[in-house]
MDAnalysis code that builds the backbone (N, CA, C; Angstrom):
import MDAnalysis as mda
import numpy as np

u = mda.Universe.empty(258, n_residues=86, atom_resindex=np.repeat(np.arange(86), 3), trajectory=True)
u.add_TopologyAttr("name", ["N", "CA", "C"] * 86)
u.add_TopologyAttr("resid", np.arange(1, 87))
u.add_TopologyAttr("resname", ["MET", "SER", "ARG", "ARG", "GLU", "ARG", "ILE", "LEU", "GLU", "GLY", "LEU", "GLY", "THR", "ILE", "VAL", "TRP", "MET", "ASP", "GLN", "ASN", "ILE", "LEU", "LEU", "LYS", "LEU", "ILE", "ASP", "VAL", "ARG", "TYR", "ARG", "ALA", "GLU", "LYS", "GLU", "GLY", "GLN", "LYS", "ILE", "PRO", "LYS", "ALA", "ASP", "LEU", "VAL", "ILE", "ILE", "ALA", "THR", "ALA", "SER", "THR", "HIS", "GLN", "ALA", "PRO", "ILE", "LEU", "THR", "LEU", "ASP", "LYS", "ALA", "HIS", "PHE", "THR", "ARG", "HIS", "SER", "ILE", "ALA", "ASP", "VAL", "GLN", "VAL", "ILE", "ILE", "PRO", "ASP", "GLN", "ASN", "GLN", "ARG", "PHE", "MET", "ARG"])
u.atoms.positions = np.array([
    [-26.964, 9.518, -1.262],
    [-25.541, 9.899, -1.875],
    [-24.560, 8.608, -1.576],
    [-23.932, 8.228, -2.783],
    [-22.997, 7.144, -2.727],
    [-21.755, 7.532, -2.181],
    [-20.947, 6.321, -1.587],
    [-19.645, 6.545, -0.912],
    [-18.800, 7.454, -1.657],
    [-18.797, 7.319, -3.045],
    [-17.775, 7.912, -3.956],
    [-18.254, 9.487, -3.919],
    [-19.336, 9.827, -4.119],
    [-19.819, 11.195, -4.112],
    [-19.618, 11.751, -2.733],
    [-19.660, 11.034, -1.556],
    [-19.336, 11.728, -0.302],
    [-17.904, 12.058, -0.137],
    [-17.018, 10.992, -0.622],
    [-15.678, 11.461, -0.690],
    [-15.335, 12.552, -1.655],
    [-15.826, 12.513, -2.871],
    [-15.529, 13.665, -3.577],
    [-16.001, 15.130, -3.046],
    [-17.058, 14.961, -2.361],
    [-17.550, 16.160, -1.755],
    [-16.761, 16.568, -0.537],
    [-16.150, 15.698, 0.137],
    [-15.242, 15.912, 1.259],
    [-13.889, 16.550, 0.820],
    [-13.674, 16.352, -0.448],
    [-12.197, 16.761, -0.918],
    [-12.228, 18.319, -0.997],
    [-13.423, 18.740, -1.277],
    [-13.510, 20.277, -1.636],
    [-14.485, 20.750, -2.646],
    [-14.144, 21.849, -3.202],
    [-14.732, 22.437, -4.400],
    [-14.348, 22.005, -5.540],
    [-15.345, 21.668, -6.528],
    [-14.980, 21.353, -8.012],
    [-14.740, 22.756, -8.790],
    [-13.583, 22.888, -9.474],
    [-13.331, 24.176, -9.989],
    [-13.339, 23.932, -11.578],
    [-14.243, 24.660, -12.255],
    [-14.380, 24.291, -13.635],
    [-13.176, 25.369, -14.446],
    [-12.707, 25.083, -15.584],
    [-11.725, 25.736, -16.488],
    [-12.320, 27.349, -16.721],
    [-11.876, 28.146, -16.562],
    [-12.381, 29.486, -17.023],
    [-11.223, 30.244, -17.516],
    [-11.406, 31.503, -18.041],
    [-10.675, 32.333, -18.745],
    [-9.234, 32.738, -17.869],
    [-9.580, 32.901, -16.675],
    [-8.401, 33.163, -15.803],
    [-7.550, 31.935, -15.629],
    [-7.907, 30.881, -15.535],
    [-6.989, 29.698, -15.407],
    [-6.401, 29.513, -16.797],
    [-6.986, 29.680, -17.961],
    [-6.552, 29.483, -19.324],
    [-5.268, 30.606, -19.427],
    [-5.696, 31.901, -18.936],
    [-4.535, 32.785, -18.975],
    [-3.355, 32.672, -18.050],
    [-3.534, 32.072, -16.983],
    [-2.475, 31.613, -16.202],
    [-1.571, 30.417, -16.788],
    [-2.461, 29.486, -17.477],
    [-1.673, 28.247, -18.011],
    [-0.825, 28.821, -18.982],
    [-1.061, 29.749, -19.887],
    [-0.449, 30.326, -20.912],
    [0.830, 30.984, -20.512],
    [0.625, 31.762, -19.349],
    [1.713, 32.451, -18.689],
    [2.825, 31.543, -18.132],
    [2.307, 30.477, -17.445],
    [3.218, 29.482, -16.821],
    [3.874, 28.774, -17.950],
    [3.165, 28.355, -18.853],
    [3.841, 27.601, -20.017],
    [4.943, 28.405, -20.738],
    [4.649, 29.849, -20.926],
    [5.631, 30.733, -21.717],
    [6.850, 30.752, -20.647],
    [6.613, 31.289, -19.440],
    [7.707, 31.479, -18.475],
    [8.707, 29.955, -18.542],
    [8.011, 28.794, -18.304],
    [8.507, 27.489, -18.324],
    [9.492, 27.287, -19.521],
    [8.916, 27.574, -20.553],
    [9.702, 27.213, -22.035],
    [10.949, 28.223, -22.013],
    [10.684, 29.413, -21.678],
    [11.630, 30.410, -21.766],
    [12.768, 29.966, -20.916],
    [12.598, 29.377, -19.770],
    [13.685, 28.768, -18.765],
    [14.086, 27.418, -19.143],
    [13.642, 26.918, -20.383],
    [13.866, 25.533, -20.845],
    [13.286, 24.271, -20.128],
    [12.223, 24.719, -19.459],
    [11.241, 23.725, -18.805],
    [10.347, 23.128, -19.716],
    [9.918, 21.840, -19.694],
    [8.872, 21.315, -20.307],
    [8.111, 20.714, -19.469],
    [6.754, 21.218, -19.326],
    [5.743, 20.878, -18.290],
    [4.572, 20.045, -19.085],
    [4.319, 18.944, -18.702],
    [3.194, 18.373, -19.422],
    [2.067, 19.003, -19.216],
    [1.049, 18.945, -20.132],
    [-0.204, 19.730, -20.179],
    [-1.214, 19.567, -18.974],
    [-1.259, 18.225, -18.558],
    [-1.866, 18.026, -17.298],
    [-1.435, 18.678, -16.225],
    [-0.178, 18.737, -16.009],
    [0.466, 19.471, -14.828],
    [0.318, 20.902, -15.039],
    [0.337, 21.428, -16.322],
    [0.005, 22.815, -16.556],
    [-1.267, 23.335, -15.934],
    [-2.281, 22.395, -16.187],
    [-3.681, 22.690, -15.865],
    [-3.778, 22.626, -14.213],
    [-3.339, 21.823, -13.640],
    [-3.036, 21.803, -12.270],
    [-2.539, 22.837, -11.684],
    [-1.280, 23.170, -12.022],
    [-0.341, 24.365, -11.755],
    [-1.416, 25.691, -11.847],
    [-1.819, 25.971, -13.038],
    [-2.632, 27.150, -13.371],
    [-3.829, 27.200, -12.641],
    [-4.669, 26.096, -12.257],
    [-5.848, 26.174, -11.451],
    [-5.373, 26.462, -9.984],
    [-4.500, 25.626, -9.471],
    [-3.864, 26.130, -8.143],
    [-3.485, 27.400, -7.937],
    [-2.878, 27.933, -8.858],
    [-2.388, 29.259, -8.801],
    [-3.472, 30.357, -8.759],
    [-4.513, 30.358, -9.627],
    [-5.356, 31.175, -9.694],
    [-6.295, 31.161, -8.733],
    [-6.424, 29.949, -7.959],
    [-7.312, 29.844, -6.982],
    [-6.611, 30.084, -5.567],
    [-5.221, 30.385, -5.626],
    [-4.397, 30.249, -4.440],
    [-4.600, 29.098, -3.557],
    [-4.409, 28.032, -4.253],
    [-4.475, 26.667, -3.356],
    [-3.508, 25.978, -3.600],
    [-2.855, 25.280, -2.489],
    [-1.849, 24.321, -2.505],
    [-2.215, 22.985, -3.480],
    [-1.116, 22.419, -3.970],
    [-1.178, 21.267, -4.714],
    [-0.811, 20.059, -3.727],
    [-1.711, 19.056, -3.456],
    [-1.544, 18.046, -2.603],
    [-1.174, 16.694, -3.615],
    [-0.065, 16.311, -3.498],
    [0.303, 15.164, -4.673],
    [1.618, 14.170, -4.103],
    [1.403, 12.991, -4.643],
    [2.388, 12.072, -4.299],
    [3.484, 12.054, -5.455],
    [3.255, 12.910, -6.417],
    [3.954, 12.980, -7.567],
    [5.335, 13.852, -7.520],
    [6.279, 13.554, -6.791],
    [7.455, 14.412, -6.513],
    [8.196, 14.641, -7.780],
    [8.260, 13.903, -8.503],
    [8.884, 14.000, -9.878],
    [8.483, 15.396, -10.562],
    [7.191, 15.462, -10.827],
    [6.685, 16.447, -11.665],
    [6.693, 17.849, -10.919],
    [6.188, 17.774, -9.754],
    [5.804, 19.151, -9.225],
    [6.839, 19.849, -8.338],
    [7.888, 18.953, -8.003],
    [8.858, 19.644, -7.221],
    [10.028, 20.410, -8.070],
    [9.955, 19.827, -9.447],
    [11.008, 20.543, -10.254],
    [10.234, 21.750, -11.010],
    [9.005, 21.891, -10.981],
    [8.411, 22.834, -11.620],
    [8.297, 24.131, -10.744],
    [9.406, 24.879, -10.488],
    [9.432, 26.075, -9.535],
    [8.894, 27.345, -10.260],
    [8.457, 27.165, -11.559],
    [8.094, 28.231, -12.243],
    [6.884, 28.924, -11.648],
    [6.098, 28.166, -11.033],
    [4.580, 28.544, -10.737],
    [4.791, 28.927, -9.074],
    [3.959, 29.981, -8.616],
    [3.879, 30.589, -7.500],
    [2.824, 29.674, -6.590],
    [2.798, 28.369, -6.465],
    [2.136, 27.475, -5.745],
    [2.691, 26.488, -4.855],
    [2.113, 26.193, -3.680],
    [2.717, 25.567, -2.490],
    [2.364, 24.025, -3.023],
    [3.433, 23.306, -2.963],
    [3.110, 21.867, -3.117],
    [3.442, 21.061, -1.986],
    [2.493, 20.249, -1.603],
    [2.449, 19.480, -0.287],
    [2.530, 18.053, -0.631],
    [3.684, 17.374, -0.311],
    [3.841, 15.946, -0.656],
    [3.792, 15.213, 0.744],
    [2.678, 14.658, 0.974],
    [2.549, 13.952, 2.409],
    [3.332, 12.701, 2.479],
    [3.551, 12.180, 3.694],
    [4.024, 10.882, 4.026],
    [3.362, 9.852, 3.181],
    [3.944, 8.985, 2.720],
    [2.977, 7.914, 1.670],
    [2.252, 7.100, 2.591],
    [2.750, 6.938, 4.022],
    [1.890, 6.177, 4.789],
    [0.635, 6.746, 5.273],
    [0.690, 8.181, 5.153],
    [-0.540, 8.923, 5.691],
    [-1.776, 8.685, 4.659],
    [-3.028, 8.511, 5.133],
    [-4.208, 8.176, 4.423],
    [-4.999, 9.447, 4.516],
    [-5.438, 9.872, 3.182],
    [-6.566, 10.903, 3.035],
    [-7.806, 10.565, 2.823],
    [-8.087, 9.231, 2.323],
    [-9.381, 8.821, 1.774],
    [-9.557, 7.575, 2.449],
    [-10.597, 7.278, 3.126],
    [-10.871, 6.000, 3.918],
    [-12.161, 5.472, 3.157],
])
């Protein structure tokens, strides 16, 4: 197993897009647009996936995920000096 594969395996489970995620994505997009928010497509996928699987979002992207309060997901923004992958 390569170093990259070990790191990816250590991050958790790979989740494939399914109907539940797509339905959540449509719901989040509809509610966001209703409130005048424009959420980028990639962020919609991340938000819908996390919400469907009741998982937090770990990100350094403060600009995107802190302003999208439309979704019922926990957003974790670690200290930038903290290291997660070695």
